[in-house]
Residue, then its C-alpha position, 0 to 999 in steps of 0.5 A: m590831150s589824149t583821145p578818150v577810150g571806153l564807153p563814151n566812144v560807143q553809140h550803138i550796143v548790140v546783143l545777140m543771145l543764143e541758147n544753152r551752151s556752156f563755156d567749155h563746150m564751145l570755147g574751152y579749146l580756143y587757146s589750148a594749142e598756145n597753152n591757154v595763153s592769148p596772143r596778148g599774153h592774157a591767161f585763159e581759163g580753158l581746157t587742158g584735156t585732163e578734166s573729167c567727170p565720173g561715168i555712170d560706171g564710176n570710172p572717169v570720162s575725160v573731155c574730148p574735142i568735137t572736130p568737123t569730122t566728128q559724127d554728127a558734130y553739129f547736133m552734139p551732145g546728141a540730146d537735150p541735157g538737164e537744164g533746170f535748177a534741180a539738174t544744175n545742182a545735180q551737175l554741180f554738186g552731185t545732188e539736186t539738193p545740196s547743203a547750204g554752203a556746199v562747194p561745186t565740184n562739177q562732177g555730175f555732168v555725166t550721170n545727170y546727162a544719162e538721166a536726161i537721155a532717158t527723159n528725152k526718149a520717154q517723152g518722144w523727143h529727137v535723140v541723135a542715134g548712138t547718143t551716150a552719156d559720155m557725149i556731154m564731155g564733148c567740147y568744140r575744137p576751134d576749127a569746128l566753130p570757125v566763126l565764133s572762134a574767129l571773133a573770140r580771137g580777133y576781138a575779146v573773149c570773156d572766160q569768167w562770164f557767168c549766167s545770172a541764175p543756176t537754172m534754165t532760159m526764161p529766168n536768165r533771159a529775164f535777168v538780161c532784160a530786167g535784172t531779176s526773175q522775180g524769184h522764178l527759177d523755171d520756164h513755167t513763168k513765161s512773163f514778168t511784171v517788172p520794168s525792163i531795160f527797154g522801158l527804162m530807155s523809153g523813159h529817158s528818150l533813148a531808142w531801142k529795138i528788139y528783132g526776132y529772126r523770122n517771127s516777131p520776137l518772144t521778148r516782146l511778150d515778156f514785160p509790160d513795157t515791151t507788150s505795150a511798146p509801139s510795133s515800130a520797136f520790133g522787127l525781123f532779122h532782115d529788118f536789122q540787116a537793113d537798119a545796120a546797112a542804113g546806119q539806122l540802128p538804135a542805141y540799144t538793139f536786142l537780137e533773137p534767133s529762130w526758136s524752131s527745132t530747124g532754127n539757129s538758136q543752137h539749143p541742144n540738139y539743134d544745128v550748131a552750124l546754123g547758129e554760126r551762119l547767124i553769128l556771121d550774118t550778124y557780124r557782117a551786117l555790123r562790120d559792113g555798115p557805116a555805124w561800125p566804128s562806134t558799135l559794140l556787139i556782145l555775143t552771149y548764151d542765156e545759160h549752160g544748158g546742161c553742157y559741161d563746164h569745169v569752173g564752178p560758179p561763184s557765190g556772193a551774188t547780189p539778190p536783185d530784189a526782195s522776191v522770194g526764190e523758188f526752191g528756197f533759193d536766195f540768188t546769192r550764187f550765179g549760174l555756170r560760165v557761158p560763152t561771151v565774145l565782145v566784138s568792136p573795132l575799139i577792142e585789141a585782137g587777142t583780149v581775154f577780158r575779165v574783171p579784176e580778181g576779188s571784184v563782182p564777176l561778169d554776168h548777164t546783168s553786166i549788159l544792163a550795167t553797160v547800157e546804164h552806165r553808157w547813157s547815165l541810167p539808174p539801175l533796174t535792181a540791186r543785181d545790175g546795180a552791183a554788176p560791172d560793165v564791160g567799158a574797160v575792154l574798149t582800150l583803142p582810141s580809134a577804130r581798127t580797119d582790119d577784119p579778123l573774119a575776112g575769108v571765114s565762112a560758116p560750116p555747111p549745115p548738115t541735113l536735118p533729121g526728119g524727127l527733128a525737123r517736125q518737132p516743136s521746140h520748147l520756146q515755140q511753145v512758150h511763145a505760142d502760149l504767150a501769144a494765145r493770151l493776147i487780147v484780139n478784138g476783145h478776146t484771148d484764145g486763152e491757150p494755143p489750139p490743140t491742133l498744133h503739132t509740128n514746129a511749122d504749126y507753132d510758127n504759123y500760129i505765133s505769126e498769125r496771132i501776132r499779126a491779128w493783135d497788131a492789127s487790132r491795136t491800130 
């Protein structure tokens, strides 16, 4: 009898979701030296170096590599690109209001980024000195991202994984946790009223845990079933490391980075090197733990964040539910490609994983489908019900014992600019707003106090507010 392969051999699924980077921007050059063919002979939809977008003067601006010696390499593209629904449309179609049935050309990135730089400056956000619109065409070479690239080469990279909606962070994080954003397409909506994968697992007596980095996780406050869950279902990154070392990880683990502008989320224009360190620390915690032979790590990014990608997102997405979409959007179009790497000793090195041509593409709800199919759970929505899982990437009957990251280290973090070090991040503000709504001893703050100005102010408020809330619940 042959040894079974695939999802039955996985006992622990771990997801690390980072912020706002496109596939080409982070991994487009991964196999460029091999003519975009992996060592296993798999075709790879990466960059050829001929891709371009019209510049603000109408002349083409070509993609260019970001190397370890590029000026301010780990703060690229230098400013915060446009990432909402309108900006994404402008990047894909050249207009914020494309006509029905329009085909994306991905030719609006440079001109839209020029507008974003001006907005950054007008609002007092940190912009790296010398930033120009052409920099949105910069894409990291593998030697600039040694950790992410080594994982992608040493295990599996998904070159056709799309975010669930062509817009920003909170809707896409809702899709990865609940299979829907309830029609919402921007970050004004900070929490949702639907069941999440966490509540679904609790209802089937399956263990899960969400870990923040240094603060209680934002996802804890996003859904009714996470907000009402016991404090033991949440932890910090050092708790994750300890649980992994002790072989005490649950069936499903969801990891968040630090949301601070000085943190490791890799949100533009924060320090990418710190994110490389987080990826490596996550891998090492799992690789060195006793449960490694039966673990699957899914490393992905919530959305493209306005960074360049040359592949137009497909249509044909299944609307998740009957929610009416904002801006008239019907949720039948996916968002852009995002970097996604699948890591497990049950995966052959050099794998480029994609579903068969003509199939429903991989998107963030494929994470839900993978968890649901592994533990025989019903789908949360029509979207994850239609999504493929990633079980077919697990082709080995027994765990590999090699370590593709042996000797690999993260790039040394550059010195943080003072302006960036003080600036609160958008997601810190979202987190603080949700924390202010918590009922502590019968009262809420309603909104964060006006005395919060720096990222340290926000971190302290979030930490203290949630600590008080936890204490009031016992």
